[in-house]
C-alpha positions in Angstrom: 96.2 83.9 86.1 96.4 84.6 90.0 94.2 83.8 92.7 94.4 87.1 94.7 91.1 88.3 95.9 91.0 91.9 94.6 87.7 94.1 94.2 85.6 93.3 90.9 87.5 95.5 88.1 84.1 96.6 86.8 81.0 97.9 88.5 78.2 95.1 89.2 75.7 96.9 86.8 78.4 97.5 84.1 76.1 96.2 81.2 77.5 96.3 77.4 75.4 93.4 76.1 74.2 95.9 73.2 77.5 96.7 72.4 78.6 94.5 69.9 82.1 95.7 69.4 84.8 95.6 71.5 88.0 97.9 71.1 91.2 96.0 70.3 94.7 97.5 70.9 96.5 95.8 68.3 100.2 96.8 69.3 99.7 95.9 72.6 98.2 92.5 71.8 100.9 91.9 69.2 103.8 92.5 71.8 102.1 91.0 74.3 103.8 87.8 76.3 100.3 86.1 75.7 101.0 86.1 72.0 104.2 85.1 71.9 104.1 82.2 74.5 100.8 81.1 74.3 99.9 77.6 72.0 97.6 77.9 69.1 94.7 76.6 71.4 95.6 78.5 74.1 95.6 81.6 72.1 92.1 80.7 70.6 90.5 80.2 73.8 91.9 83.2 75.5 90.3 85.3 73.0 87.1 83.7 72.8 87.0 84.1 76.5 87.7 88.0 76.1 85.0 88.2 73.5 82.2 86.1 76.0 83.5 88.4 79.0 82.2 91.6 77.1 78.7 90.5 77.1 78.6 89.1 80.7 77.5 90.7 83.6 79.4 92.7 85.0 81.3 93.2 81.8 84.7 91.9 81.3 84.2 89.0 83.7 83.6 85.0 83.2 82.4 82.8 86.1 84.8 80.7 88.1 83.3 77.4 86.7 85.2 75.2 84.5 82.1 73.7 82.8 80.9 77.1 81.8 84.6 78.3 80.7 84.7 75.0 78.7 81.5 76.2 76.7 82.5 79.7 76.5 85.8 78.3 75.0 84.2 76.2 72.4 84.9 72.8 74.2 81.3 72.3 75.0 80.9 69.6 77.7 84.5 68.1 77.3 85.9 70.2 80.0 88.7 67.8 80.2 89.9 69.3 76.9 89.7 72.8 78.1 91.7 72.0 81.5 95.1 71.2 79.1 94.5 75.3 77.8 93.0 76.7 81.0 96.1 78.3 82.4 96.8 80.0 78.9 93.4 81.0 78.2 92.9 82.7 81.7 96.3 84.6 81.0 95.6 88.1 81.9 92.5 87.5 84.1 92.1 87.9 87.9 90.0 86.0 90.2 88.1 88.7 92.5 86.1 88.8 95.7 82.8 88.3 93.8 84.0 84.8 92.8 84.4 85.7 88.7 87.5 86.2 86.7 88.2 89.7 85.4 90.5 90.3 82.5 92.6 93.5 83.1 92.8 95.0 79.6 89.2 94.0 78.9 88.1 95.5 82.1 89.8 99.1 81.0 87.9 98.9 77.5 84.9 98.0 79.2 84.8 100.7 81.8 85.4 103.2 79.4 82.4 102.2 77.0 80.4 102.0 80.1 81.5 105.6 81.0 80.4 106.7 77.5 77.2 104.9 77.5 76.3 106.4 81.1 77.3 109.9 79.6 75.0 109.5 76.5 72.0 108.6 78.8 72.9 111.5 81.3 72.9 113.8 78.3 69.1 113.0 77.4 68.3 113.1 80.8 69.8 116.7 81.5 68.3 117.9 77.8 64.8 116.7 79.0 65.3 118.5 82.6 65.9 121.5 80.6 63.1 121.5 78.4 60.9 120.6 81.2 62.1 123.5 83.2 61.8 125.9 80.6 58.1 124.7 80.3 57.5 125.4 83.8 59.0 128.7 84.1 56.6 129.9 81.2 53.7 128.3 83.4 55.1 130.0 86.3 55.7 126.8 88.2 58.8 125.9 90.2 61.8 124.4 88.4 63.2 121.0 89.3 67.1 120.5 90.2 69.1 119.3 87.5 71.8 116.9 88.9 75.3 116.6 87.8 76.8 113.7 86.0 78.4 112.6 89.2 75.5 112.7 91.5 73.3 111.1 88.8 75.6 108.1 89.0 76.0 108.2 92.7 72.3 107.8 93.2 72.6 105.1 90.6 70.7 106.8 87.6 67.1 108.0 88.7 65.3 109.0 85.4 63.1 111.3 86.8 63.4 114.7 88.8 62.8 113.3 92.2 66.8 113.4 92.7 68.4 114.0 96.1 71.9 115.1 96.0 74.0 115.1 99.1 71.0 115.5 101.4 69.1 118.0 99.6 65.2 118.1 99.7 63.6 115.8 97.2 61.6 118.1 94.9 57.7 117.7 94.8 57.3 117.6 91.3 58.5 115.1 88.9 59.4 114.9 85.2 57.8 112.3 83.0 59.7 109.3 82.7 61.3 108.6 79.6 60.5 104.9 77.9 64.0 104.2 77.3 67.0 105.0 79.6 69.8 104.0 77.4 69.9 104.0 73.4 70.2 100.5 71.9 72.4 99.7 69.3 70.8 98.4 66.1 71.4 94.7 66.6 70.1 92.2 68.5 70.9 91.8 72.4 73.2 88.9 73.6 72.0 87.2 76.2 74.9 87.4 78.3 76.2 84.4 77.8 77.2 83.4 73.9 75.6 80.3 72.3 77.8 77.1 72.6 80.9 77.5 69.9 81.0 74.2 68.0 84.3 72.5 69.2 86.6 71.4 66.9 86.8 67.6 66.3 88.4 65.6 69.3 88.0 62.5 67.6 90.8 62.4 65.4 91.5 58.6 64.3 88.2 57.0 64.9 86.4 55.9 61.8 89.6 55.3 59.8 89.5 58.9 58.7 86.1 58.8 57.2 85.0 61.9 58.8 83.5 60.4 62.2 83.2 63.1 64.7 83.1 66.1 62.1 80.2 68.3 63.0 77.7 68.4 60.2 77.2 72.3 59.5 76.3 74.0 56.4 79.8 74.4 55.7 81.1 70.9 56.2 81.7 68.9 52.8 78.9 66.3 52.6 80.9 64.0 50.0 80.2 64.0 46.0 82.3 64.9 43.0 84.2 68.0 42.9 82.6 70.3 40.2 84.8 70.6 37.0 85.8 74.1 36.0 83.9 75.5 33.5 86.5 78.4 32.6 86.3 79.6 29.0 89.0 78.9 26.6 90.6 82.3 25.5 90.0 83.5 22.2 92.8 84.1 19.5 95.2 87.0 20.8 93.9 86.9 24.5 97.3 85.9 25.6 99.2 88.5 23.9 97.0 91.1 25.2 96.9 89.6 29.0 100.8 89.3 28.9 101.0 92.9 27.9 98.6 94.2 30.7 100.5 95.5 33.6 97.7 94.1 36.3 97.1 90.2 36.4 94.0 90.4 38.1 90.7 88.6 37.3 92.0 86.4 34.4 88.8 84.5 33.9 86.6 87.6 33.9 89.0 89.0 31.2 88.7 85.9 29.0 85.0 86.1 28.9 85.2 89.8 28.2 87.4 89.3 25.4 85.6 86.4 24.0 82.6 88.5 24.0 84.3 91.4 22.3 85.7 89.0 19.5 88.3 91.4 18.4 89.3 91.1 14.9 92.8 91.3 13.7 92.4 95.1 13.5 90.8 95.9 16.7 93.5 93.7 18.5 96.5 95.8 17.0 94.5 98.9 18.1 94.2 97.3 21.7 97.8 96.3 22.1 98.9 99.8 20.5 96.7 101.7 22.8 97.6 99.6 25.9 101.3 100.3 25.1 100.8 104.2 24.7 99.0 104.3 28.1 101.4 102.0 30.1 103.8 104.6 30.9 100.7 106.9 32.3 99.0 104.5 34.5 98.6 105.0 38.2 101.3 102.3 39.7 100.8 103.7 43.4 100.5 100.8 46.2 101.8 98.1 44.1 99.3 99.2 41.0 95.9 98.8 43.0 94.6 101.7 41.0 95.3 100.2 37.8 91.7 98.7 36.5 91.5 95.0 36.1 91.9 93.7 32.6 88.3 93.0 32.2 86.9 96.3 33.0 89.5 97.9 30.8 88.1 95.8 28.1 84.5 96.3 29.1 84.8 100.1 28.9 86.6 100.3 25.8 89.5 102.3 27.2 91.6 101.7 24.2 90.1 104.7 23.0 91.2 106.9 26.0 93.5 109.9 24.7 96.5 110.4 26.8 98.5 113.7 25.8 101.9 112.6 24.5 101.3 109.2 24.4 102.7 107.0 21.8 102.0 103.5 20.5 105.3 101.5 20.7 104.3 98.1 22.0 105.3 95.1 19.9 102.1 93.8 18.2 103.2 90.5 17.3 105.1 87.6 18.9 108.5 88.6 17.3 108.6 91.6 19.2 107.8 94.0 16.0 106.2 97.3 16.7 103.1 97.8 13.9 105.2 100.1 11.8 107.9 97.8 11.5 105.2 95.2 10.5 103.9 97.3 7.9 107.2 97.6 6.6 108.6 101.1 7.8 111.5 102.0 9.6 110.2 104.7 11.5 106.6 105.9 12.6 106.7 109.1 11.0 107.3 107.2 7.7 104.2 105.3 8.2 102.4 108.7 9.2 103.4 110.1 6.2 102.1 106.6 4.2 98.6 107.2 6.0 99.4 103.8 8.1 98.3 103.8 11.5 97.8 101.5 14.3 94.3 100.5 13.0 95.2 99.8 9.4 98.9 98.7 9.5 98.1 95.2 8.5 96.9 96.7 5.0 100.9 97.2 4.4 103.5 95.3 3.2 107.1 96.9 2.6 105.8 100.1 3.3 103.2 100.2 0.6 99.4 99.8 1.0 98.5 96.5 -0.7 96.2 96.4 -3.2 92.5 95.0 -2.3 91.9 91.4 -2.1 96.2 90.9 -2.3 96.8 88.3 0.3 98.3 89.6 3.5 
């Protein structure tokens, strides 16, 4: 913060109120002294002033008035609280000769945005003038001069062909004025000064901790009992499936899907075997973010997916045995010769197909 009376850093007509976004130089902010030395409240107030300055006139400036600055930083009328963080909040701002504070970095971004806005408006004017000149040439009428961008800016953005450049004569005919000079972005215009931001509670300690001083907003808890969790209990076999699944995301949704499927012992074995076969082929880039959630895998019946070269080798019971070991075989090839597979292995015992109705 400095009191040097410099010239304003943006022109008086720099108006970005229909620009909802302001460019943020992430690395510059991250490595700045403001980020490393400010308190939490000072940093918050400073960023709010940057945001407010973007929609002020001229852009990148705020008034030199503690009450207004207090409003813009969320302290409302409690300007005394703002005084505690004022020096930090105004870090990077310079007081200029028009009596307003300008932020150097925000001014850089504002000038770039303002220049882009003017160039867009000039392009529309230039296209309109050239179309008008073509029409005039076809009708045998004199054409009107087309200004350069710099001359157009110097003459404060005239929107007709009544343009005088460096003492040239004003043309007799003019081009009809377009109804809108600048393209408005698709959002509601700011009024220049953002609405007051609800200030944080400054009345801590009053009311013996019963909430006095808290603002009654739609997001403020209003009391009452917390709702009890309505999470479903997992059905039989779910815990084994979830422990084997490589991505632990959305357990509640997976429980609901599992319970809806209600897989019997045969389907559970098929699911676990297919999962074991697919695990080595799953896309584990970026910490597995491309692996579907378990609920998605179940909903889409992904256990039926065919993967070339994949074999079901995962344990299918808590003892850690594979399906062919549970069926009583020493090798999956032996199980295959006996027509035993992941879908019917529970019908085998000691390597033989049990008779129908025999106890499992």
